C-alpha positions in Angstrom: 17.3 -5.5 -31.2 17.3 -6.3 -27.7 13.9 -6.9 -26.0 14.0 -3.7 -23.6 15.4 -1.8 -27.4 11.8 -2.9 -29.0 9.9 -1.9 -25.8 10.8 1.7 -25.5 10.4 2.0 -29.6 7.0 0.7 -29.5 6.3 2.6 -26.0 7.9 6.0 -27.5 5.3 6.3 -30.2 2.7 6.4 -27.8 1.0 9.7 -26.4 0.8 10.1 -22.5 -3.7 9.8 -22.7 -2.4 6.5 -25.1 -0.3 5.2 -22.8 -2.6 5.4 -19.6 -5.3 3.9 -22.0 -2.7 0.6 -22.7 -2.3 0.7 -18.8 -5.9 0.6 -18.1 -6.6 -2.4 -20.5 -4.1 -4.2 -18.6 -5.1 -3.8 -15.9 -8.7 -4.7 -16.3 -7.8 -7.7 -19.0 -7.6 -10.4 -16.3 -11.2 -10.7 -16.4 -11.1 -11.2 -20.0 -8.6 -13.7 -19.9 -10.6 -15.5 -17.6 -14.0 -15.2 -19.8 -12.4 -16.2 -23.2 -10.4 -19.0 -21.6 -7.1 -17.8 -23.6 -4.2 -16.2 -23.3 -4.1 -12.5 -24.2 -1.0 -11.0 -25.3 -0.9 -7.2 -26.2 1.1 -6.2 -29.5 2.3 -2.8 -30.6 4.3 -1.6 -34.0 7.8 -1.0 -33.6 7.9 0.5 -36.9 6.5 4.1 -37.6 2.6 4.1 -38.8 3.0 5.4 -42.1 5.8 2.1 -42.6 2.8 0.0 -42.8 0.7 2.2 -45.2 4.1 1.6 -47.5 5.0 -2.1 -46.9 2.6 -3.6 -44.4 4.5 -7.1 -45.2 7.8 -5.5 -43.6 5.5 -4.7 -40.1 7.2 -5.5 -36.7 5.1 -6.2 -33.6 6.6 -6.3 -30.0 4.6 -8.6 -27.0 4.6 -5.2 -24.4 2.2 -7.8 -22.4 1.2 -11.2 -21.6 -1.8 -12.0 -19.5 -2.7 -16.1 -18.4 -6.3 -17.0 -17.9 -7.5 -18.5 -14.2 -10.1 -20.5 -16.0 -7.9 -22.8 -18.2 -4.7 -23.7 -19.0 -2.0 -21.2 -20.1 -0.3 -21.8 -24.0 2.5 -20.1 -22.8 4.9 -20.9 -19.8 7.8 -18.6 -20.8 7.9 -14.5 -20.6 6.8 -13.2 -23.7 7.2 -9.7 -22.9 9.7 -7.8 -25.3 9.2 -10.7 -28.0 9.1 -9.4 -31.8 7.1 -10.7 -34.4 6.9 -10.1 -37.9 4.2 -10.4 -40.2 4.8 -13.1 -41.8 4.8 -14.4 -38.2 1.5 -12.8 -37.4 -0.4 -11.9 -40.1 -3.6 -11.4 -38.7 -1.9 -8.6 -35.9 -0.6 -6.9 -39.1 -4.4 -7.3 -40.7 -6.7 -5.6 -37.3 -3.8 -3.0 -36.8 -4.1 -2.1 -40.6 -7.7 -2.2 -41.3 -9.3 -1.4 -37.5 -11.1 -4.5 -37.9 -11.1 -8.1 -35.8 -9.7 -10.8 -37.2 -10.0 -14.6 -36.5 -7.8 -17.4 -38.2 -5.2 -19.6 -37.1 -1.3 -20.1 -38.0 1.5 -22.6 -37.1 3.3 -21.7 -34.1 7.3 -22.9 -34.8 7.6 -21.7 -31.1 5.2 -23.8 -29.7 5.3 -26.5 -32.5 1.5 -26.6 -32.8 -1.5 -24.5 -34.5 -2.7 -21.7 -32.6 -6.1 -20.0 -33.1 -5.9 -16.2 -32.6 -8.3 -13.8 -32.1 -7.0 -10.0 -33.0 -8.6 -7.2 -31.5 -7.9 -3.6 -32.5 -7.0 -1.6 -29.6 -8.6 1.9 -30.4 -8.1 5.2 -28.4 -10.6 7.9 -29.7 -9.7 7.5 -33.6 -6.1 5.7 -33.9 -5.2 2.2 -33.5 -2.6 2.4 -30.9 -2.4 -2.3 -31.2 -3.5 -5.0 -30.8 -5.2 -7.1 -28.7 -4.8 -11.1 -29.4 -6.4 -14.3 -28.2 -4.6 -17.1 -28.6 -5.2 -20.3 -27.9 -3.8 -24.0 -28.6 -6.3 -25.7 -31.1 -5.1 -29.0 -28.9 -7.3 -26.7 -26.0 -10.2 -26.1 -27.6 -13.1 -26.2 -24.9 -16.2 -28.7 -24.8 -19.0 -25.6 -25.7 -21.6 -25.7 -22.6 -24.0 -23.1 -21.8 -21.1 -21.2 -19.4 -18.9 -21.7 -21.7 -20.5 -20.0 -24.9 -21.7 -17.2 -22.3 -18.7 -16.4 -21.0 -17.2 -16.3 -24.7 -20.1 -14.5 -25.8 -19.3 -11.8 -23.0 -15.7 -11.6 -24.2 -16.9 -10.8 -28.0 -19.2 -8.0 -26.5 -15.9 -6.6 -24.8 -14.1 -7.1 -28.1 -16.2 -4.9 -30.1 -16.1 -2.3 -27.1 -12.4 -2.2 -27.5 -12.4 -1.7 -31.3 -14.8 0.8 -30.9 -12.5 2.9 -27.7 -15.3 2.4 -25.6 -13.3 0.0 -23.3 -11.5 0.0 -20.7 -13.3 3.1 -19.2 -11.3 6.3 -18.2 -11.9 6.1 -14.5 -14.0 4.1 -11.9 -15.7 6.4 -9.4 -15.0 3.3 -6.6 -13.1 0.6 -6.3 -13.5 -2.6 -3.9 -10.9 -3.5 -1.5 -11.6 -7.2 -2.5 -12.9 -7.0 -5.8 -14.9 -10.3 -7.6 -13.4 -12.4 -9.8 -15.0 -14.4 -13.3 -14.7 -17.7 -11.5 -16.4 -16.5 -8.1 -19.8 -15.8 -10.3 -21.1 -13.6 -13.4 -24.4 -12.5 -14.1 -25.2 -11.0 -17.3 -28.0 -9.1 -17.7 -29.8 -7.1 -20.4 -30.4 -3.1 -21.2 -33.8 -3.6 -19.0 -31.8 -5.3 -16.3 -33.4 -8.5 -16.6 -30.8 -11.5 -16.0 -30.1 -13.9 -19.1 -27.5 -15.9 -17.4 -26.4 -16.8 -13.8 -23.5 -18.5 -13.1 -23.5 -21.4 -10.4 -21.2 -19.5 -8.5 -23.4 -16.3 -8.7 -26.2 -18.1 -7.7 -24.8 -19.7 -4.7 -23.8 -16.2 -3.5 -27.3 -14.7 -4.1 -29.0 -17.4 -2.4 -27.1 -16.8 0.4 -28.0 -13.1 0.4 -31.6 -14.2 0.8 -32.5 -14.1 -3.5 -34.7 -16.6 -4.6 -32.5 -19.4 -6.9 -34.4 -19.0 -10.0 -33.1 -15.7 -11.5 -33.2 -16.1 -14.9 -35.9 -14.3 -17.0 -36.5 -11.5 -13.7 -35.2 -8.5 -12.0 -32.9 -8.5 -9.9 -35.3 -6.8 -7.9 -37.9 -9.3 -8.4 -35.6 -12.3 -7.2 -34.8 -10.4 -4.0 -31.5 -8.9 -4.5 -30.7 -5.0 -4.6 -30.2 -4.0 -7.8 -29.3 -0.2 -7.1 -25.8 -0.9 -9.0 -27.0 -2.3 -12.2 -29.3 -0.3 -12.5 -26.7 2.6 -11.9 -24.1 1.4 -14.3 -27.2 0.6 -17.2 -28.1 4.0 -16.7 -24.7 5.9 -16.8 -22.8 3.5 -19.0 -20.3 3.5 -16.5 -19.2 0.9 -14.5 -20.4 0.6 -10.4 -19.7 -1.3 -7.4 -21.3 -2.1 -4.1 -21.5 -4.3 -1.0 -24.6 -6.0 0.0 -24.7 -6.4 3.4 -28.0 -9.0 3.5 -27.7 -10.2 7.2 -25.3 -9.7 9.5 -23.5 -12.8 8.4 -23.5 -12.4 5.0 -22.2 -9.5 2.4 -22.0 -10.0 -1.0 -19.1 -7.5 -3.5 -21.0 -6.5 -6.9 -18.9 -5.3 -10.1 -21.6 -4.1 -12.3 -19.1 -3.4 -16.2 -22.0 -2.0 -19.0 -21.9 -3.6 -22.4 -21.8 -0.7 -24.9 -21.9 -1.1 -28.7 -22.0 1.8 -30.8 -22.7 4.0 -28.1 -25.7 2.2 -26.6 -25.5 0.3 -23.2 -26.8 -3.5 -24.7 -26.6 -5.2 -20.9 -24.0 -5.5 -18.4 -21.9 -8.5 -16.9 -22.4 -8.7 -13.0 -19.2 -10.0 -11.1 -20.6 -11.3 -7.7 -18.5 -12.9 -4.8 -19.8 -13.7 -0.9 -16.9 -12.0 1.0 -18.6 -12.6 4.2 -15.6 -14.3 5.8 -13.3 -11.2 4.9 -16.0 -9.1 6.2 -16.1 -10.9 10.1 -12.6 -11.1 9.7 -12.5 -7.2 9.0 -14.7 -6.6 12.0 -12.7 -8.7 14.4 -9.5 -7.0 13.5 -11.3 -3.1 13.7 -12.9 -4.7 17.2 -9.3 -6.0 18.4 -7.5 -2.8 17.2 -9.9 -0.9 19.4 -9.1 -3.3 22.3 -5.9 -2.6 22.5 -5.9 0.9 21.9 -8.4 1.4 24.5 -6.0 -0.9 26.8 -3.4 1.8 26.0 -5.5 4.7 26.7 -6.1 3.2 30.2 -2.7 2.6 30.9 -1.9 6.1 29.9 -4.2 7.7 32.4 -3.3 4.7 35.0 0.0 6.4 34.4 -0.9 10.0 35.0 -2.8 9.1 38.4 0.6 8.3 39.7 2.0 11.3 38.5 -0.5 13.2 40.0 -0.1 11.2 43.5 3.5 11.6 43.1 3.2 15.6 42.4 1.0 15.6 45.5 3.2 13.4 47.7 6.3 15.9 46.5 4.3 19.0 47.7 4.5 18.0 51.6 8.0 17.6 51.2 11.1 19.7 52.4 14.1 18.4 51.7 15.4 20.0 48.2 16.9 16.5 47.1 13.9 14.7 47.8 11.3 17.1 46.0 14.2 16.5 42.9 13.8 12.7 43.1 10.2 12.9 42.9 9.8 15.5 39.7 12.2 13.2 38.1 10.5 10.2 38.7 7.4 11.8 37.2 8.9 13.1 34.3 10.1 9.3 34.1 6.4 8.3 34.2 5.4 10.9 31.9 7.8 10.0 29.1 6.2 6.0 29.3 2.7 7.7 29.4 3.3 9.3 26.5 4.6 6.3 24.1 1.1 4.6 25.2 -0.7 7.8 24.4 0.8 7.3 20.9 -0.2 3.9 20.7 -3.8 4.8 21.6 -4.1 6.8 18.2 -2.7 4.6 16.0 -3.6 0.9 14.8 -0.9 -1.4 15.6 2.2 -2.3 18.4 4.7 0.3 16.5 4.8 3.7 16.3 7.0 6.8 14.2 9.7 7.5 16.9 9.5 11.0 16.1 5.8 10.9 17.9 6.9 10.5 21.2 10.8 12.6 20.7 8.7 16.0 20.2 6.5 15.6 23.3 9.5 14.2 25.2 11.3 17.3 24.4 8.4 19.3 25.2 7.8 18.1 28.4 11.2 18.9 29.5 11.8 22.5 28.2 8.4 23.3 29.8 9.3 21.4 33.3 13.0 22.6 33.4 13.9 26.0 31.6 12.6 29.8 31.9 13.0 32.7 30.8 16.0 32.9 33.3 17.6 30.0 32.3 16.6 29.3 28.9 17.7 25.9 26.1 16.8 25.8 22.7 16.1 22.4 21.8 16.2 21.6 17.8 14.9 18.0 16.4 16.3 16.8 13.1 15.8 13.5 11.1 12.8 11.1 11.8 13.9 7.9 13.2 11.1 6.2 11.3 9.0 3.2 12.9 10.1 1.1 16.2 8.5 -1.7 18.1 6.4 0.3 21.4 8.8 -1.5 23.6 11.8 0.0 22.0 10.1 3.5 22.1 9.3 3.2 25.9 12.7 2.6 26.6 14.3 5.1 24.5 11.7 7.7 25.8 13.3 7.5 29.4 16.5 7.3 28.2 16.2 10.6 26.0 14.0 12.3 29.0 17.2 11.3 31.1 19.8 12.7 28.7 17.9 15.9 28.2 17.4 16.3 31.7 21.2 15.9 32.5 22.1 18.1 29.8 20.0 20.7 31.3 21.1 20.4 35.1 24.6 19.8 34.3 25.7 21.0 30.9 24.3 24.7 31.4 24.6 25.7 35.3 22.3 28.0 36.6 24.8 30.5 38.1 25.4 31.8 34.1 28.7 29.6 34.2 27.8 28.7 30.4 27.5 29.8 26.8 25.2 32.8 26.2 23.0 31.1 23.8 22.5 27.0 25.5 21.4 25.0 22.2 20.6 21.5 22.1 20.1 19.0 18.8 18.5 15.8 19.0 19.4 13.9 15.8 17.4 10.8 15.1 17.9 8.2 11.9 18.4 5.1 10.8 21.0 2.7 9.6 21.8 -1.2 9.8 25.0 -3.0 12.0 24.9 -6.1 9.7 22.5 -8.0 11.4 19.3 -5.5 10.7 18.3 -1.9 10.7 19.2 0.3 14.0 17.7 3.7 15.5 20.4 6.4 16.6 19.7 9.0 18.9 22.2 11.6 19.1 22.2 14.7 21.8 24.7 17.1 21.4 25.1 20.4 23.4 27.1 23.1 23.2 27.6 23.2 27.4 30.0 23.0 29.5 31.6 19.6 28.5 32.5 16.4 30.9 33.2 17.0 34.0 36.8 15.4 35.7 34.0 13.2 38.2 35.2 10.5 36.3 33.8 8.3 33.0 29.9 8.8 32.6 30.4 4.5 33.0 31.7 5.2 37.0 28.8 8.0 37.5 26.9 7.5 40.6 24.1 9.7 39.1 20.9 7.8 39.2 19.8 8.9 35.8 22.7 8.1 33.9 22.6 4.7 35.5 19.2 4.1 33.9 20.5 5.1 30.3 23.3 2.6 30.8 20.8 0.2 31.8 18.1 0.5 29.5 20.1 1.0 26.2 22.8 -2.2 27.5 21.0 -4.7 29.0 17.1 -3.9 27.8 17.8 -2.5 24.3 21.4 -4.2 23.8 22.5 -1.3 22.1 25.6 0.8 22.8 26.3 4.2 24.3 29.2 6.5 23.3 30.3 10.0 25.1 32.2 12.4 23.0 33.6 16.1 24.5 34.8 18.9 22.3 32.3 19.2 20.2 31.5 22.5 20.9 33.1 25.9 20.0 35.6 27.4 22.9 35.8 28.1 25.3 32.4 25.8 25.8 33.6 22.1 24.7 30.0 20.8 24.6 29.1 17.0 24.8 27.8 14.3 22.3 25.8 11.2 23.3 25.3 9.0 20.5 22.9 5.6 21.2 22.5 2.8 18.7 20.0 0.5 19.2 18.6 -2.5 17.1 14.8 -2.1 16.3 15.0 -5.8 14.1 11.1 -6.3 15.1 10.0 -3.5 12.4 10.2 -4.7 9.0 11.3 -1.8 6.7 12.2 0.0 8.8 15.2 0.6 6.2 12.5 2.5 4.0 11.4 5.0 6.8 14.8 6.6 6.1 
């Protein structure tokens, strides 16, 4: 039987609720491994439960997961997941599974070529034993038991009792810290009344920085100068709680309080503490920096809008139609750039979703250049993913020029075009072999390319801007195709491909 087959057979015997229970245990057991200074291995049976009653000696278990401690050396340096063990190899695992009791002893490990101390804990979900959690440590790695080691192992044994009773892991936790404390960060053990029984050196250091007394043992945390609301809530509700205590502007302590339960009654709690002052300071600096950058984008947008207003005022004083048209085109180009800065002012970072830029540009062209007498229907398909702001800015101007060119030339105002003018803007992402690319295709059903010469030779300022931005600034390509429409209107399609290698994960946006 292969490892995959063994895992599939074992997991197939679990219900959805039992699978969720196993996942919660695996999520929480890094803390348990640190408390017991040992590797933890989760065993699930391969055979049907009735097989154990008929022939326990023929039982087989598969190792479905394994965690190494961060407080002690591991005894397993290779991957255990999928390994199968028989009753002869793990008699204590079989005994614990069959009886539902904790079992402890020593075995000879041929694999490790040494004797291994094994502590087996039945994993109970409701009324059924679904597996066995084994604490496994080499006899040669047994630690000298000081107060810290003895306390931590004692805490592990209390959790072991909870696992055997089905009280741990907890079905849910109301809150989760972004930077949860670990055993090595600091441990405080309190009794059922909230009085400190033990505090590790790291926990004392963290709490003293937060303003507490260095003498915690035998005292309530409140008496020692620490807020104990999270501890009180955990003891009262028998549910884990978390809290972040901001003692001063410079000191913040994260607390995770886990109640210890025996026979349905809370007997105390474990408080994991961590000084997260530096993390909080960095988060505040990043938030301040992001806010400053967003404010800069907001001001740039406002300045560009001011320039647009000044140009409009100037345009009203002009009488020459070509001059007025040039001013209006410049206003639209500036507005397209301002749209990018407006989007950046609402988001963190320097990247934008391209669709958030495209839609306002399309609305701007639709509102400024179309009318009931000269209607054009625009449709945007695709997404385009996330692009760097410089790419978004240039492409906003490019798209504005292309749409403006379509409205003015593909659908003549004298009615010499299709009955229903349509323009499709298709956005997609791809790859050019060197990285991710952004692809934009603008297709119309208009009169098609004229005989004035290819687009590269056009004296149109708009098309010259497009060519310069795409090929020189963005290092991309541009292709013009005619004949995409329905006779007698040939239509035109313009396809632009530009690299966006600065944004990781663009391919995931597809």
